[in-house]
N, C-alpha and C positions, 0 to 999 in steps of 0.2 A: 497339261499341254503336251502334245506329242514331241519327242526329242527332236525330230527333224524340223519342227517349227521354231525351235529356239534361236537358230541363227537368223531367221527372218525377223522375228519379234525383237531380237537384240538390236537391230538397227533403229527401231522406234523407241528404244529405251537408252540409247546412247552407247551401246556396246560396240565392239569392234567389227563384228560381221554385219553385212548388209543383205538386201534381198537376193543379191547375185550368189550368195552362199547358201541358198536354200538346199537342205540335205535330202529332200525327197526325190523321187524319180521325176525326171523332166518329161512332161507329157506332150504327145502329139507334136512332134517336130514337123516343120514344113516339108511337104513333098517338093519335087523339083518345080512343078507347075505353080504351087502356092508361093514358092520363094520368089517368083517373078510377078505376082499379082499386083504388087504395088509399083511396078516400073513405071517411071515418068511422073509420079506423084510426089508432092512436097508436103509433108505432114508436120505440123508444128506440135510441139509439147510444151505446155506452160511450165517454165523452169524456174519458178520462184522458190519453191520448197517441195519436199516429198521425193518420191522415187521416179523422177522424170528421166533419169539416165536409162533405167530398165525399159521404159516405153520406147525411147529412141532406139534402143537395140532391137526391140520387137518389130518396129515398122521397118527398120533397115533390113532385118532378116527376111521380110516379105518383099524386098526389092524397092521400097520407097526411100526417099531422102528424108531423114529425121532432123528437125531443127529445133533447138531450144528457144523458147519465146520469152523475152524479158523486156521488150519494148513495143509500144503500139505499132510502130512502123513495120515490125517483123510479122504482123498479122496480115499484111497486104497481099502477100504472094503465096499464102499456104492454101492447099486444097482441103485441108481438114485440120481439126485441133483436138488434142488430147489433154484432159485435165487429170493429172495423176493423183494417186494416193498420197497421203501425208497428213497434215493438220488443217482441217477446213478453215478454222478461225485464223490461222496464220496466213494461209493463201489468200483468204479474204482481205486481210489487212494489207498484205504486201501488193495485192492487185490494185488497191486504192493508192498506195504509196508510189507505185511505178506507173500510175495512170493507165492501167490496163483494164479496169473494171468496165468502164463504159464502152470502150472499143470492143471488148469481148461480147458484151450484151448486144451491141449493134450488130456484130457479125452473126451472132446466133439468130437474131431477128431477121437478118438477111438471108438465112438458109444455110449458113456454113455448117458442114457436118462436124459434129462434136461428140467425142466419147469421154465419159468420166468414170474413173474407177475409185471406189471407196470414198475418199474425201471429194473426189470429182463428182460422184453421184450427188452428194449433199449439195455442192455448189451449182449443179444443174437443176436442182429441185426448186419449184416455186414456193414451197413451204417447208419449214423445219418444225417438227412437233415440239422439240425441246432445244431451241437455239441458245448457244452460249451468249453471254452478255458482257460488255465491257464495264469498265469501272463507273461509267455514267448510267449504266443500266440499259444501254442501247443494244439490241439484239444483233447477232452477226447477219451479214447480208449474203445473198447468193447472186449468181449471174442469171439464174432462172432459165426457163424455156421448156422444162418438163413439167407437166401438169401432174405432179405427185407431191405427197407429203412423206418426208422421211424422218426417221428417229436416229439420232446420232448414238454411236457406241451401243447399239441395240442388243448385240449378242454378248455383251459383257466387257470386262476390263481386259487389259493387256494379257494377263496370265490365262484368260479364258479363250485365247485365240485358238482356232481349230481349222481342220480341212475336211472336206467331204466331196463326194461325187454328185453332179447335178445333171438332170435332164435339161438340155438347153435348146430352145426353139431357134430355128433360122440357120442351122449349120449343115443343111442338106448337101451342101457343096463338098462336105468332107465325108460323106457316107461311104462305107465300104461294103463288102459282101454281107456283113452282119448288121448293117445299118449305121447309124451315127453314134459314135462312142460318147460317153458321158464326159462332161467337163470337170476336171479335178480342180476344186476351188479352195483357196486359202483365204480365211477371213481373220483379219487383224483389226480388232476394235471397229468392226464393220457396221455400217447402218443397215437398216432394212426399210422397206417401203410400206407405209401403213395405209395409203390411199392412192388410187390411180384414177386419172381422168378418163373420159370416154374414148379418147383418141390414143391412149397409151396401151401398148401391147405387153403383156407379162411374158418374159422369156424363160425365166427360171425362178424356182422356189426352193427353199430348204424345207424338206419334208421331215417332220418330227418322228416319223416311224422308221426313217432310215439314216437320219443324220448322225454324225459321231458326237455331236454336242447339242443336247436338247434341253438343258436346264432352264434356259431363258425363253424357250419357244411356247411353253404352256399349252402343248398339244395343238398348236396352230402352225400351218405352213406359212413361212415368211417369204415375201417376195424380195428377190436379191438381184434381178436383172430385168431391165425394161428398155423399150424402145418407143419412140414417137417420131415418125418421120425421119428427119436427118439427125436425130439425137439418140444416143445409146448410152446406157449407164449400168454399171455392175457394182454390187456391194464388195466384191472380192477383187483379188489381185492376180489376174492371168499372167501378168508380166513377171511375177515372182516364180511361177512353177514352170515356165517354158510352154505353157498352153497358148499356142499362137492363133488358134482359130477365132477367138474373140476379135483380135486385131485384124485378121483376115476378113471377118464379117464387116468390121468398120470400113476397111478399104473397099470392099464390095459395095457398101452403102455409098461411099464417095463416087465410085464409078457408075452408080445407078444400076448395079447388078443384083442388089438385094434390098 
C-alpha cells in the first residue's frame, strides 16, 4: 500500500486519521465558476455510517447546501441524494432500523438523482454477486435502481487499497487546452461492476495495463464508474482526494445539464 493511503485506510480500520487526512495531492480544485454550480440546490447525504461528512464538504464546496439524512422526512426537500462509502451491510441494516430503506427506494423510483460511492455503488445495484448474509442466512439488501451486478471488495482486502488515474467520460465541462485531465481515484476495498444492463453507460474502467494494482484484475479491465439516467455510481472515493469533478457532474445531472 502506498504511504499516502495509510491515513485514508486507517479510518476504515479504526485508527485515528480519517479521509480528510489523505496525504496525496488534492486533485482538481474547483474553479470560481464550478464553486457556484450547486448554488440554490439542497443535496442530501445519507448520514447513517461512512464518510458522509466528506461528501457534505464536497457539495458545499460546489455551492450547494449539504444536509445529512437520518430521517424519512428529511428526504422530502432535497434535490439529490448521495449514498457514501462505508460498510454496505451496516448502511443496509441501519436504513431499515431508521425506516429509510423504503422511502429511499420510492424516491429513486420517482426519479430523484442519486450518486453512490463505493458502498453506495453496492447499495444502488440491483444485484450483488457475493452478498453478505446475516445469522439467519438472509442476503443483504440494496436500494436498487441501477441495472448492474457488483462484486463486493473485488480489488482485495484493506491492505490492498490503491490509487490510480482513470479516463472518465462525461467531464467535458472541465476540459482545458490539453483536454480533460484524468480522475485520480482511491480504491478502499472497492467493488467492481461485473454486468451492466442495456441502459447503463460505462464511465470509467481500471485498465490492467496501466493500473498501479493489478493482482486481482487477471488481465481484464474492470468497470468502476457507471451512469443510468438519474443514477451515478463509482467504486472509488472522489471525496477523499479532493477530486471535485464527480460531484460537479452529479450536480449538473440534477440541473439537467449533463
